[in-house]
C-alpha positions in Angstrom: 14.9 -10.8 -47.3 12.9 -13.8 -48.4 11.2 -16.1 -46.0 11.5 -18.9 -48.6 15.2 -19.4 -47.6 14.1 -19.7 -43.9 12.2 -22.8 -44.9 15.4 -24.2 -46.5 17.2 -23.5 -43.2 14.7 -25.3 -41.0 13.7 -28.1 -43.5 17.0 -28.8 -45.2 17.8 -31.7 -47.5 21.6 -31.2 -47.3 23.6 -29.6 -44.4 27.2 -28.6 -44.9 29.2 -28.3 -41.6 32.0 -25.8 -42.2 34.7 -26.4 -39.6 33.6 -30.0 -39.1 36.0 -32.0 -37.0 36.7 -35.5 -35.5 38.5 -34.0 -32.6 36.6 -34.6 -29.4 35.7 -31.5 -27.4 35.4 -29.2 -30.4 32.2 -27.5 -31.6 32.9 -28.8 -35.1 32.9 -32.4 -33.7 29.8 -31.8 -31.6 27.9 -30.6 -34.7 28.9 -33.6 -36.8 28.1 -36.0 -34.1 24.7 -34.5 -33.4 23.8 -34.5 -37.1 25.0 -38.1 -37.8 24.1 -39.8 -34.6 20.8 -37.8 -34.4 19.6 -39.6 -37.5 19.2 -36.7 -39.8 17.6 -38.1 -43.0 19.3 -35.7 -45.4 22.9 -35.4 -46.5 25.6 -34.3 -44.0 28.5 -32.6 -45.9 31.6 -32.0 -43.8 33.9 -29.1 -44.9 37.5 -29.0 -43.6 40.7 -29.1 -45.7 42.4 -31.3 -43.1 40.2 -34.4 -43.7 39.3 -36.6 -46.7 36.5 -38.4 -44.9 34.7 -37.8 -41.6 32.0 -39.9 -39.9 31.8 -42.0 -43.0 31.1 -38.9 -45.2 33.4 -37.5 -47.9 34.9 -34.3 -46.7 35.6 -31.3 -49.0 38.2 -28.6 -48.5 35.9 -25.6 -48.9 32.4 -24.4 -49.5 33.4 -23.7 -53.1 33.9 -27.4 -53.6 30.3 -28.2 -52.7 27.7 -28.8 -55.3 25.5 -25.8 -56.1 22.3 -25.3 -54.2 23.0 -26.9 -50.7 20.2 -25.8 -48.4 22.1 -25.1 -45.2 25.6 -24.3 -44.1 26.5 -24.5 -40.4 29.6 -22.4 -39.9 31.9 -23.1 -36.9 35.2 -21.5 -37.8 37.0 -18.5 -36.3 35.1 -15.3 -36.7 37.7 -13.6 -38.9 37.2 -16.3 -41.6 33.4 -16.2 -41.7 32.9 -13.3 -44.1 34.9 -15.2 -46.8 32.9 -18.4 -46.2 29.6 -16.5 -46.4 30.8 -15.1 -49.8 31.4 -18.7 -50.9 27.9 -19.6 -49.7 26.4 -16.9 -51.8 28.5 -18.0 -54.8 27.3 -21.6 -54.4 23.6 -20.4 -54.0 23.3 -22.0 -50.5 19.9 -21.3 -49.0 21.0 -20.1 -45.6 23.6 -20.3 -42.9 23.8 -20.8 -39.1 26.9 -19.1 -37.8 27.9 -20.6 -34.5 31.1 -18.5 -34.3 31.5 -15.9 -31.6 33.6 -12.8 -31.8 31.2 -10.3 -33.5 29.8 -7.1 -32.1 29.9 -8.5 -28.5 33.7 -8.0 -28.5 33.6 -4.4 -29.6 34.3 -2.3 -32.8 36.5 -4.9 -34.5 33.8 -7.5 -34.2 31.1 -5.1 -35.3 33.0 -4.4 -38.5 33.2 -8.1 -39.2 29.5 -8.4 -38.8 28.9 -5.5 -41.1 30.9 -7.1 -43.8 29.1 -10.4 -43.4 25.7 -8.6 -43.5 26.6 -6.7 -46.7 27.7 -9.9 -48.5 24.6 -11.9 -47.4 22.2 -9.1 -48.3 23.7 -8.8 -51.8 23.3 -12.5 -52.3 20.0 -13.1 -50.6 21.5 -15.5 -48.0 19.6 -15.7 -44.7 21.7 -16.0 -41.6 20.9 -17.3 -38.1 23.5 -16.1 -35.5 26.3 -15.4 -35.1 27.3 -16.4 -31.6 24.6 -19.0 -31.3 24.2 -22.6 -30.2 22.4 -23.7 -33.5 19.0 -25.0 -34.4 17.1 -28.2 -33.7 14.1 -29.7 -35.5 13.2 -33.0 -33.7 10.5 -34.0 -36.2 13.1 -34.4 -39.0 16.0 -35.5 -36.6 17.9 -32.2 -37.4 20.3 -31.3 -34.6 22.4 -28.6 -36.2 23.7 -27.4 -32.8 26.3 -28.3 -30.2 23.6 -29.1 -27.6 24.3 -32.3 -25.6 21.0 -34.0 -26.4 18.0 -33.8 -28.8 14.6 -33.0 -27.2 11.6 -35.1 -28.2 9.3 -33.9 -30.9 6.3 -31.8 -30.0 4.3 -28.7 -30.9 6.2 -26.0 -28.9 8.6 -23.6 -30.7 11.3 -22.0 -28.6 13.6 -19.1 -29.7 16.2 -17.7 -27.5 19.0 -15.1 -27.6 20.8 -16.8 -24.7 22.6 -20.1 -25.2 22.6 -20.7 -21.4 18.8 -20.4 -21.4 18.7 -22.8 -24.3 20.6 -25.5 -22.4 18.5 -24.9 -19.2 15.2 -25.3 -21.2 16.6 -28.5 -22.9 17.5 -30.0 -19.5 14.0 -29.3 -18.3 12.4 -30.6 -21.5 14.1 -33.9 -21.1 13.1 -34.2 -17.5 9.5 -33.2 -18.0 9.1 -34.8 -21.4 8.3 -31.5 -23.1 8.4 -31.7 -26.9 9.5 -29.1 -29.4 8.7 -28.5 -33.1 11.6 -26.0 -33.3 14.4 -25.1 -30.9 16.4 -22.1 -32.1 19.3 -20.2 -30.6 19.1 -16.9 -32.5 22.3 -15.4 -31.2 23.3 -11.8 -32.2 20.6 -11.5 -34.9 22.9 -10.2 -37.6 20.0 -11.1 -40.0 17.2 -13.3 -38.9 15.6 -11.7 -35.9 12.5 -12.3 -33.7 10.2 -10.8 -36.2 11.4 -13.1 -38.9 11.0 -16.1 -36.6 7.5 -15.2 -35.5 6.4 -14.8 -39.1 8.0 -18.1 -40.1 6.7 -20.1 -37.1 3.3 -18.5 -37.5 3.0 -20.2 -40.9 4.4 -23.6 -39.7 1.5 -25.8 -38.7 3.8 -28.0 -36.5 4.4 -25.1 -34.1 1.3 -24.6 -32.0 2.8 -22.2 -29.5 5.8 -19.9 -29.6 8.1 -19.3 -26.6 10.7 -16.5 -26.7 13.5 -15.4 -24.5 14.4 -11.8 -25.4 17.3 -9.7 -24.3 16.8 -7.0 -26.9 14.9 -6.4 -30.1 16.2 -5.0 -33.4 13.5 -4.2 -36.0 10.8 -3.1 -33.6 8.2 -2.4 -36.2 8.7 -5.7 -37.9 8.5 -7.5 -34.6 5.2 -5.8 -33.7 3.7 -6.5 -37.1 4.6 -10.2 -37.0 3.5 -10.6 -33.4 0.1 -8.9 -33.9 -0.5 -11.1 -36.9 0.6 -14.4 -35.4 -0.8 -14.0 -31.8 -4.3 -14.3 -33.3 -3.7 -17.9 -34.3 -1.2 -19.2 -31.7 0.0 -18.0 -28.3 3.3 -16.2 -28.0 4.9 -16.2 -24.5 7.9 -14.0 -23.8 10.4 -13.7 -21.1 12.1 -10.3 -21.6 15.1 -9.8 -19.3 16.0 -6.3 -17.9 13.0 -5.3 -15.8 15.1 -3.2 -13.4 14.5 0.6 -13.2 18.2 1.0 -13.9 17.3 0.6 -17.6 14.8 3.5 -17.5 15.9 6.7 -19.1 15.9 10.0 -17.3 13.0 12.3 -18.3 12.0 15.9 -17.7 8.3 15.5 -17.1 5.8 13.4 -15.1 5.1 11.4 -18.2 8.7 10.8 -19.0 9.5 9.8 -15.4 6.6 7.3 -15.4 7.1 5.8 -18.9 10.2 3.8 -18.2 11.7 1.4 -20.8 10.4 -1.8 -19.3 6.9 -0.4 -18.9 6.9 0.4 -22.7 7.8 -3.2 -23.5 4.9 -4.3 -21.3 2.6 -2.0 -23.3 3.9 -3.2 -26.6 3.6 -6.9 -25.7 0.1 -6.3 -24.6 -0.9 -4.5 -27.8 0.6 -7.4 -29.8 -1.4 -10.0 -27.9 1.8 -11.4 -26.3 1.8 -12.9 -22.8 4.8 -11.8 -20.8 6.2 -13.9 -17.9 8.5 -12.6 -15.2 10.9 -15.4 -14.4 12.7 -18.4 -15.9 10.6 -20.6 -13.6 7.4 -19.2 -15.1 8.8 -19.6 -18.6 9.4 -23.3 -17.8 6.0 -23.7 -16.3 4.2 -22.0 -19.2 6.2 -24.1 -21.7 5.1 -27.3 -20.0 1.4 -26.3 -19.8 1.3 -25.0 -23.4 3.1 -28.1 -24.8 0.9 -30.6 -23.1 -2.6 -29.2 -22.6 -5.3 -27.4 -24.5 -5.8 -23.7 -23.8 -8.4 -22.7 -21.3 -11.5 -20.7 -22.5 -11.7 -18.7 -19.3 -10.4 -18.4 -15.6 -12.9 -20.8 -13.9 -10.5 -23.1 -12.1 -11.5 -26.1 -9.9 -8.9 -27.0 -7.2 -9.2 -30.7 -6.3 -7.1 -31.6 -3.3 -6.7 -34.0 -0.4 -5.4 -31.3 1.9 -6.9 -28.0 3.1 -3.6 -26.1 3.3 -2.5 -26.6 -0.3 -6.0 -25.6 -1.5 -5.8 -22.4 0.5 -2.3 -21.7 -1.1 -3.8 -22.1 -4.6 -6.7 -19.9 -3.7 -4.5 -17.2 -2.3 -2.5 -17.1 -5.5 -5.7 -16.7 -7.5 -6.7 -13.8 -5.3 -3.3 -12.1 -5.7 -4.1 -12.0 -9.5 -7.7 -10.8 -9.1 -9.3 -14.2 -9.5 -11.0 -16.7 -7.3 -11.9 -20.5 -7.5 -14.9 -21.2 -9.7 -18.1 -21.4 -7.7 -19.7 -24.9 -7.8 -23.3 -25.1 -9.1 -25.9 -27.0 -7.1 -25.9 -30.0 -9.4 -22.1 -30.4 -9.0 -22.3 -30.1 -5.2 -25.0 -32.7 -5.1 -22.9 -35.1 -7.2 -20.0 -34.7 -4.7 -22.4 -35.2 -1.8 -23.4 -38.5 -3.2 -20.1 -40.2 -2.5 -17.8 -37.8 -0.4 -17.8 -37.9 3.4 -20.2 -35.5 5.0 -17.5 -33.1 6.1 -15.9 -32.5 2.7 -15.4 -28.8 1.9 -18.7 -28.3 0.0 -17.1 -25.7 -2.1 -14.1 -24.9 -4.2 -11.3 -25.8 -3.3 -12.8 -29.2 -3.4 -11.2 -30.8 -0.3 -11.9 -34.6 -0.6 -10.0 -35.1 2.7 -6.7 -36.7 3.7 -7.9 -40.3 3.5 -8.8 -39.9 -0.2 -8.2 -43.1 -2.2 -7.3 -43.2 -5.9 -10.9 -44.2 -6.5 -12.2 -41.1 -4.7 -9.9 -38.9 -6.8 -11.2 -40.6 -10.0 -14.9 -40.1 -9.1 -14.2 -36.5 -8.2 -12.4 -35.9 -11.4 -15.3 -37.3 -13.4 -17.7 -34.9 -11.8 -15.3 -31.9 -12.6 -15.1 -33.1 -16.2 -18.9 -33.2 -16.5 -19.3 -29.7 -15.2 -20.2 -27.0 -17.7 -18.9 -24.2 -15.4 -15.2 -25.0 -15.3 -12.3 -24.0 -17.6 -9.6 -26.1 -15.9 -8.8 -28.5 -13.1 -5.8 -28.4 -10.8 -5.3 -31.6 -8.9 -3.2 -31.3 -5.7 -1.9 -34.3 -3.8 -0.3 -33.8 -0.4 1.6 -36.7 1.1 -0.9 -38.5 3.4 -0.5 -41.9 5.1 -3.7 -43.3 3.5 -3.1 -41.9 0.0 -0.9 -43.7 -2.5 0.6 -41.0 -4.9 1.3 -43.6 -7.6 -2.2 -45.0 -7.7 -3.7 -41.5 -7.8 -1.3 -40.6 -10.6 -2.3 -43.7 -12.6 -6.0 -42.8 -12.1 -5.5 -39.3 -13.2 -3.5 -40.4 -16.3 -6.4 -42.7 -17.3 -9.1 -40.0 -16.6 -7.6 -37.2 -18.6 -8.4 -39.0 -21.8 -12.0 -37.8 -21.3 -11.3 -34.2 -20.4 -12.2 -31.1 -22.5 -10.1 -28.5 -20.8 -6.6 -28.3 -19.3 -5.8 -30.6 -16.4 -2.6 -30.2 -14.4 -1.1 -31.4 -11.2 0.8 -30.5 -8.1 2.3 -33.6 -6.4 3.9 -32.2 -3.2 6.8 -34.1 -1.7 10.1 -35.6 -2.5 11.4 -39.2 -3.2 8.0 -40.8 -2.4 6.2 -39.0 -5.2 8.9 -39.3 -7.9 7.5 -42.4 -9.6 4.0 -40.8 -9.6 5.4 -37.7 -11.3 7.0 -39.9 -14.0 3.6 -41.4 -14.7 2.0 -38.0 -15.0 4.7 -36.7 -17.3 4.3 -39.7 -19.5 0.6 -39.1 -19.8 1.1 -35.5 -20.9 0.0 -34.0 -17.6 2.0 -30.9 -16.5 3.4 -31.3 -13.0 4.4 -28.5 -10.5 6.2 -28.6 -7.2 3.9 -26.0 -5.6 0.3 -24.9 -5.9 1.5 -21.3 -6.6 3.5 -22.3 -9.6 0.6 -24.3 -11.0 -1.9 -21.5 -10.6 0.4 -18.9 -12.1 1.0 -21.0 -15.2 -2.8 -21.5 -15.7 -3.4 -17.8 -15.3 -0.9 -16.9 -18.0 -2.8 -19.2 -20.3 -6.0 -17.4 -19.3 -4.3 -14.1 -20.1 -3.6 -15.3 -23.6 -7.2 -16.4 -24.0 -8.3 -12.9 -22.8 -5.8 -11.3 -25.2 -7.3 -13.3 -28.1 -10.8 -12.3 -27.1 -9.8 -8.6 -27.0 -8.2 -8.8 -30.4 -11.5 -9.9 -31.8 -13.5 -7.0 -30.2 -15.0 -4.4 -32.5 -14.1 -0.8 -31.5 -17.2 1.5 -31.4 -17.3 4.2 -34.0 -16.6 7.8 -33.1 -19.6 10.1 -33.3 -19.0 12.6 -36.1 -15.7 13.5 -37.9 -12.6 14.6 -36.0 -11.2 17.8 -37.4 -7.5 18.8 -36.8 -5.8 22.1 -37.7 -2.5 20.4 -38.7 -1.1 23.6 -40.3 -1.5 25.7 -37.2 0.2 23.0 -35.1 3.0 22.7 -37.6 3.7 26.5 -37.4 3.8 26.4 -33.6 6.1 23.4 -33.5 8.4 24.8 -36.1 8.9 27.9 -33.8 9.6 25.8 -30.7 12.8 26.5 -28.8 15.9 24.4 -29.5 16.1 23.5 -25.8 13.5 23.2 -23.1 9.7 23.1 -23.2 7.5 25.2 -25.3 5.6 28.0 -23.6 2.4 27.0 -21.9 0.4 29.2 -24.2 1.9 27.7 -27.4 1.4 24.2 -25.9 -2.3 25.0 -25.3 -2.7 26.3 -28.8 -1.3 23.1 -30.3 -3.6 21.0 -28.3 -6.6 23.2 -29.0 -5.7 22.9 -32.7 -6.2 19.1 -32.3 -9.5 19.5 -30.5 -8.4 18.8 -27.0 -10.4 20.7 -24.4 -8.1 23.3 -22.9 -9.0 25.8 -20.2 -8.9 29.4 -21.3 -5.4 30.8 -20.5 -4.0 34.2 -20.8 -0.5 35.6 -20.1 0.2 38.7 -18.0 3.7 40.3 -17.7 2.7 42.9 -15.0 0.6 43.1 -11.9 -1.8 45.6 -13.5 -2.2 43.4 -16.6 -2.8 40.4 -14.4 -5.6 42.2 -12.5 -7.3 43.3 -15.7 -7.2 39.8 -17.2 -8.5 38.3 -14.0 -11.5 40.7 -14.1 -12.2 39.7 -17.7 -12.0 36.0 -16.9 -14.2 36.5 -13.8 -13.1 35.7 -10.3 -12.0 33.3 -8.8 -8.9 32.6 -10.9 -5.7 30.6 -10.8 -2.3 32.2 -11.3 0.8 30.2 -12.5 4.4 31.0 -13.2 5.2 31.5 -16.8 8.8 30.4 -17.4 10.4 28.2 -20.0 13.1 27.2 -17.6 11.1 25.8 -14.7 9.3 22.5 -15.6 7.4 21.9 -12.3 5.8 25.1 -11.2 4.5 23.8 -7.9 8.0 22.9 -6.8 9.0 26.5 -7.4 6.1 28.0 -5.5 4.7 29.0 -8.9 1.0 28.3 -8.4 -1.7 30.2 -6.5 -5.3 29.0 -6.4 -8.7 30.6 -5.8 -7.7 34.3 -6.1 -10.8 36.5 -5.6 -9.7 40.1 -6.0 -7.3 42.6 -7.4 -5.4 42.8 -4.1 -4.9 39.0 -4.1 -3.8 39.2 -7.7 -1.1 41.8 -6.9 0.2 39.9 -3.9 0.2 36.5 -5.7 2.1 38.0 -8.7 4.9 39.3 -6.5 5.1 36.1 -4.4 5.3 33.8 -7.5 8.1 35.9 -9.2 10.1 36.1 -5.9 9.7 32.4 -5.2 10.7 31.4 -8.7 13.9 33.6 -8.6 14.8 32.0 -5.3 14.2 28.5 -6.6 16.2 29.1 -9.8 18.0 32.4 -10.0 19.0 32.1 -13.7 15.5 31.1 -14.9 13.8 33.3 -17.4 10.6 34.7 -15.8 8.2 35.8 -18.5 5.3 36.7 -16.2 2.3 34.6 -15.2 -0.7 32.8 -16.7 -4.2 33.2 -15.5 -7.1 30.7 -15.8 -10.6 30.4 -14.4 -10.5 28.4 -11.1 -12.3 25.1 -11.0 -13.1 24.5 -7.3 -13.5 21.0 -6.0 -13.2 19.0 -9.3 -14.6 15.6 -9.1 -11.5 13.9 -10.5 -7.9 14.7 -11.7 -6.2 12.6 -14.3 -3.0 12.8 -16.3 -2.8 12.4 -20.1 0.6 12.6 -21.6 3.1 11.2 -24.1 6.8 10.4 -24.4 8.9 9.4 -27.5 10.6 6.1 -26.7 13.8 5.6 -28.7 12.7 2.1 -29.8 8.9 2.1 -29.8 8.3 5.7 -30.8 5.5 7.7 -29.2 3.9 6.2 -26.1 0.7 7.6 -24.5 0.3 7.7 -20.8 -3.0 7.9 -18.8 -3.3 7.8 -15.0 -4.0 9.6 -11.8 -3.3 13.3 -12.1 -2.3 16.2 -9.9 0.7 16.6 -7.6 0.7 12.9 -6.5 1.1 11.5 -10.0 4.6 10.2 -9.5 4.0 9.1 -5.9 1.0 7.0 -6.6 2.3 5.8 -10.0 -1.2 4.7 -11.1 -0.7 4.8 -14.8 -1.0 2.7 -18.0 0.8 3.0 -21.3 -0.4 2.6 -24.9 0.9 2.9 -28.4 -0.6 5.0 -31.2 -2.6 4.7 -33.3 -5.5 4.5 -30.9 -9.3 3.9 -31.4 -12.1 4.1 -28.9 -11.7 0.4 -27.8 -7.9 0.8 -27.3 -8.5 4.1 -25.4 -11.0 2.5 -23.1 -8.6 -0.4 -22.4 -5.8 2.1 -21.6 -8.0 3.7 -18.9 -9.3 0.4 -17.6 -5.7 -0.7 -16.7 -5.6 2.0 -13.9 -7.1 2.2 -10.5 -8.4 5.7 -11.5 -10.8 4.0 -13.9 -13.0 2.6 -11.1 -13.3 6.1 -9.6 -14.2 7.6 -12.9 -17.3 5.4 -13.1 -18.8 7.5 -10.3 -18.0 7.5 -6.6 -20.4 8.3 -3.7 -22.0 11.6 -4.7 -19.6 12.3 -7.6 -21.0 11.8 -11.1 -19.3 9.5 -13.6 -16.8 11.1 -16.0 -17.8 11.4 -19.6 -15.8 8.3 -20.8 -16.5 8.9 -24.4 -14.9 12.4 -24.2 -11.9 11.0 -22.5 -11.6 8.3 -25.2 -11.7 11.0 -27.8 -9.1 13.0 -26.0 -6.8 10.0 -26.2 -7.5 9.5 -29.9 -6.9 13.2 -30.6 -3.6 13.0 -28.7 -2.7 9.9 -30.7 -3.2 11.7 -34.0 -1.1 14.6 -32.9 1.8 12.2 -32.1 1.3 10.5 -35.5 1.5 13.8 -37.4 4.4 15.3 -35.5 7.4 12.9 -34.8 9.3 15.8 -33.2 7.2 15.7 -30.1 9.5 14.3 -27.4 7.4 14.7 -24.3 3.9 16.1 -23.6 2.0 16.6 -20.4 -1.6 17.5 -19.7 -1.5 17.4 -15.9 -4.0 17.8 -14.4 -6.9 17.2 -16.6 -9.8 18.2 -14.3 -13.2 16.5 -14.6 -16.1 18.6 -13.2 -19.7 17.7 -13.8 -18.5 14.8 -16.0 -16.6 17.1 -18.5 -12.8 16.9 -18.8 -10.7 20.0 -19.4 -6.9 20.2 -19.3 -5.6 23.1 -17.1 -1.9 22.7 -17.6 0.0 21.6 -20.6 3.7 21.4 -21.7 5.3 20.1 -24.8 9.0 19.3 -25.4 10.1 19.2 -29.0 13.4 17.9 -30.5 14.1 17.2 -34.1 13.7 13.6 -35.4 15.1 12.9 -38.9 12.2 10.7 -39.8 9.0 11.4 -41.7 5.5 11.0 -40.1 4.4 7.4 -39.7 7.8 5.8 -40.0 8.5 6.9 -36.4 5.7 4.5 -35.2 6.0 0.8 -34.5 2.4 0.2 -35.6 1.5 1.5 -39.1 -1.3 4.2 -38.8 -4.4 4.5 -41.0 -3.1 5.6 -44.4 -5.2 8.7 -45.0 -3.3 9.5 -48.2 -5.0 6.5 -49.8 -8.4 8.1 -49.6 -10.0 9.2 -52.9 -13.3 9.8 -54.7 -14.5 8.3 -57.8 -17.6 7.9 -60.0 -19.1 4.6 -61.0 -19.7 4.0 -64.7 -23.2 5.3 -64.3 -22.1 8.5 -62.5 -22.7 7.5 -58.9 -20.4 9.3 -56.4 -18.3 6.9 -54.3 -15.8 7.5 -51.5 -12.8 5.0 -51.5 -10.8 4.7 -48.3 -8.8 2.1 -46.4 -10.6 -0.4 -44.2 -10.9 0.6 -40.5 -11.5 -1.6 -37.4 -14.8 0.1 -36.9 -16.1 -1.2 -40.2 -17.1 -4.6 -38.8 -20.9 -3.8 -38.8 -20.6 -2.5 -42.4 -19.0 -5.8 -43.5 -21.8 -7.7 -41.8 -24.4 -5.6 -43.6 -22.7 -6.1 -47.0 -22.5 -9.9 -46.5 -26.2 -10.1 -45.9 -26.9 -8.6 -49.3 -24.7 -11.1 -51.2 -26.2 -13.9 -53.3 -25.1 -17.5 -52.9 -23.2 -17.2 -56.2 -21.3 -14.1 -55.1 -20.4 -15.8 -51.8 -19.2 -18.9 -53.7 -17.0 -16.9 -56.1 -15.4 -15.0 -53.2 -15.1 -17.7 -50.5 -15.0 -20.8 -52.8 -17.8 -22.4 -50.9 -21.1 -21.8 -49.0 -20.9 -19.5 -46.0 -23.9 -18.5 -43.9 -22.3 -15.7 -41.9 -19.0 -13.9 -41.0 -18.0 -15.1 -37.6 -16.1 -12.8 -35.2 -12.7 -14.2 -36.2 -13.4 -13.5 -39.9 -14.7 -10.0 -39.2 -11.6 -9.2 -37.2 -9.4 -10.6 -40.0 -11.2 -8.5 -42.6 -11.3 -5.2 -40.6 -8.3 -5.1 -38.3 -5.7 -4.3 -40.9 -1.9 -4.3 -40.5 -1.3 -1.4 -42.9 2.4 -2.4 -43.1 1.6 -5.7 -44.9 -1.9 -5.4 -46.2 -3.8 -3.1 -48.6 -7.6 -3.1 -48.1 -9.9 -0.5 -49.7 -13.7 -0.2 -49.4 -16.1 1.7 -51.7 -18.6 3.8 -49.7 -21.8 5.2 -51.2 -21.4 9.0 -50.8 -25.0 9.7 -51.8 -26.6 7.6 -49.1 -27.7 8.9 -45.7 -25.7 6.3 -43.8 -22.4 4.5 -44.7 -22.8 1.5 -46.8 -20.0 -0.6 -48.2 -20.6 -1.3 -51.9 -17.4 -3.3 -52.5 -14.0 -4.2 -51.1 -10.6 -5.1 -52.6 -7.5 -6.2 -50.8 -4.0 -7.4 -51.3 -2.6 -9.5 -48.5 1.2 -9.3 -48.5 3.6 -11.9 -47.3 6.0 -11.2 -44.5 8.7 -9.8 -46.9 6.3 -7.3 -48.6 7.3 -8.6 -52.0 4.4 -10.9 -52.9 0.7 -10.5 -52.3 -2.6 -12.2 -52.9 -5.6 -10.1 -54.1 -9.3 -10.6 -53.5 -12.3 -8.5 -54.7 -15.9 -8.5 -53.6 -18.7 -6.2 -54.8 -22.3 -6.3 -53.6 -24.7 -7.9 -56.1 -26.7 -4.6 -56.6 -23.5 -2.8 -57.6 -21.9 -5.3 -59.8 -21.2 -4.2 -63.4 -20.6 -0.6 -62.5 -16.8 -0.7 -62.6 -16.4 -0.5 -58.8 -14.4 -3.8 -58.4 -12.1 -2.9 -61.2 -11.3 0.6 -59.9 -10.8 -0.7 -56.3 -8.4 -3.4 -57.4 -6.6 -1.0 -59.8 -6.0 1.4 -56.9 -4.8 -1.5 -54.7 -2.3 -2.4 -57.4 -1.0 1.1 -57.6 -0.4 1.2 -53.8 1.2 -2.2 -53.9 3.7 -1.1 -56.6 4.5 2.1 -54.7 5.1 0.0 -51.5 7.6 -2.2 -53.3 5.6 -5.3 -54.1 7.1 -7.4 -57.0 4.2 -9.8 -57.6 0.5 -10.0 -56.9 -1.6 -13.1 -57.6 -5.0 -14.4 -56.9 -7.1 -17.6 -57.5 -10.3 -17.2 -59.6 -12.8 -19.9 -60.2 -13.3 -20.8 -63.9 -17.0 -19.9 -63.6 -16.2 -16.3 -62.5 -16.0 -15.0 -66.1 -16.3 -11.3 -65.0 -13.3 -11.5 -62.7 -11.2 -13.3 -65.4 -12.1 -10.5 -67.9 -11.2 -7.8 -65.3 -7.9 -9.5 -64.6 -7.0 -9.5 -68.3 -8.0 -5.9 -68.6 -5.7 -4.9 -65.7 -2.7 -6.8 -67.1 -2.8 -10.1 -65.2 -1.5 -13.3 -66.8 -3.9 -16.2 -66.4 -2.6 -19.7 -65.6 -5.1 -22.5 -65.7 -5.3 -25.4 -63.3 -7.7 -27.7 -65.2 -7.8 -30.3 -62.5 -8.8 -27.9 -59.8 -11.1 -25.8 -61.9 -9.3 -22.7 -61.0 -7.3 -19.9 -62.7 -4.3 -18.3 -61.1 -4.0 -14.6 -62.1 -0.5 -13.1 -61.7 0.9 -9.6 -62.3 4.5 -8.6 -62.0 5.7 -5.0 -61.3 8.8 -3.5 -62.8 8.9 -5.8 -65.9 9.7 -4.1 -69.1 
């Protein structure tokens, strides 16, 4: 539903409190008291048939007695009455509701039915709902405390959204103590309607929220969440504490991949893909909240540790080391600056130990040197209680000095009562304070992780050499014939993977000893023999693998031993013979590549150490389709195996580009076939740099969902590709924009005249910076339509023009833009691109598309009229607003 009504919830002019009360100790009373005493500047409208007035306000008996168009209703009545109240809210055209009431799905089936009725009524009437079973919402900047929280936090730039009311109260207490300010404080409750995806989208468009902090117990609309997070994390950090890391939540699985791709690991992969930083504990959530709210984000990990005690400096260094970092090295100029005033026996390195007799003046001079250094991204100031150091004086010096800093500065004042006044000074100055060096360093590193996430989101993936060809029809036939239970045969699994271009070792099936010997001679000795049984998943466990067989006699003996061993291992198993393959002696590396269908996030790809020790070593990483070369490389980089694959001693490096392409091909297979439940290629042997899968298994189970809807990230919409002719007969290929198109956009921009740039960007622009290139090429296909025209007659790809429609979070309204290179203007390219974008938008359910066109841009105004846009002029701004509505008769 519309995000417009979310704005009415969080920026209301009138708030109706349904269930308002003057009785102390009731939620209705707490809500009224917080709104009135909190200084809310709008109208507070109590609703309760038992009162005529309340807190000096006229009280009405029901929502139906309110004036039409109230912005927000806060409902605190018994749950059984809420559905009827919601119906009244819809009738009175109220913008949104916050349902405090508990007693919904958390109590069982009866509560679930109540929630379903509420949802149906609200959906029919377009009413947005926060809750039920929530504490309420707080907006300090407008003195809105529509909650039953004890106190109002101070205003700030941090937005906090939590499913848990207990976590909300804990954060509020901390905020008051540490003077952390909030732009929004939201208890989201059971998420009957408004969920985390909605809140991320809303907060992403609210300039007052600079950072977003989430406490998540579970998600609802996973695809909407991923779409919102991937969009917003580019412009502001999102920090998440997701409860439920324990392995008890992992689901049982039949394969190596399934066993290693537990539920929590998939959340990790999803958060990483979305650019979200995940913390592990409530303590870390608090620490991140304080640093985010008070300090600028670091540009890198180069941390200076300034301390008056060696031990605390070592503790901070050890924490950095545990996270793969170390203190920033000091350049010669900085060391010489310290030498000029520090005693001869200072540490002469980082940590910068300025000794136990350090005065406030010495701290101040040291800080000034750190601030002047060009090789630092942050400063941690540690003060240990020393007889000759006054904590309060040092705090006052630090508070004065931070006004000149250009990167985050934070403090660890160690001690108890003696340092309390100093900590108050630091908090008042906006300097985050931590009780231990470890907590301070961890909070800084989480901010570094966000900066690194942002940098990676702006990277341009390298292009794949040549076109990837897939035999989708062959794979479809094989999957259609898969057994209802158990894994597909190894031979069928191999054929499916081969159809998608994955390098599979040559494999043949033998049902008798004589046939096995004949096949072995054809393959050429030595060979590998493996059990062929649909009922035994792990062949090694059943004694079903024999390596390096070099003659007919060994073949006969191995055949008999494998069959006998399998029957002993599982007497009721179907034994369909053996498979034979060429033997790869002494491979350089063994890796695992697999996939699992997660019930929430859809298909998940796994890469890691392969072979029989896969589950023991647990060296693996997870990623979500769709994949490109950059994402495939990152997937591998997150494992220890990646370092080995670069070459080790006398072993050559693996062909990383081939491994990347294997991951991309597997990704496409998972996109095309939602029914794939689990898939293993283990091991993938790498010999002389080249990878080949020698064992593969696929488990299929029906999924009543068409391709692409089973994914949490919308894949490249191949169905939107087409061919067209320009008005002068030039052949042009039209396709959606890809992340790899960044160099093509740069090349197009260099051909544009100043006038074309002005018409498109409404001003002068010398180049497309990395942020703009990422924005133009890394498309969320769920909420944006972007098409390019490629010259089919040229030797290399050249973009001739581009058109896009950027949709709002609800997918109902979008804004269009068109750009055509100067040399190709006047050939009908822009019109055909925009017309195709409009057709796609209408098919996807858009209701309105609009765009701003300068009055000088006569050609675009003419094109808009031709395509059916209505023109609305803004004479003062010198602009025209073109609007088209779909579905109008």
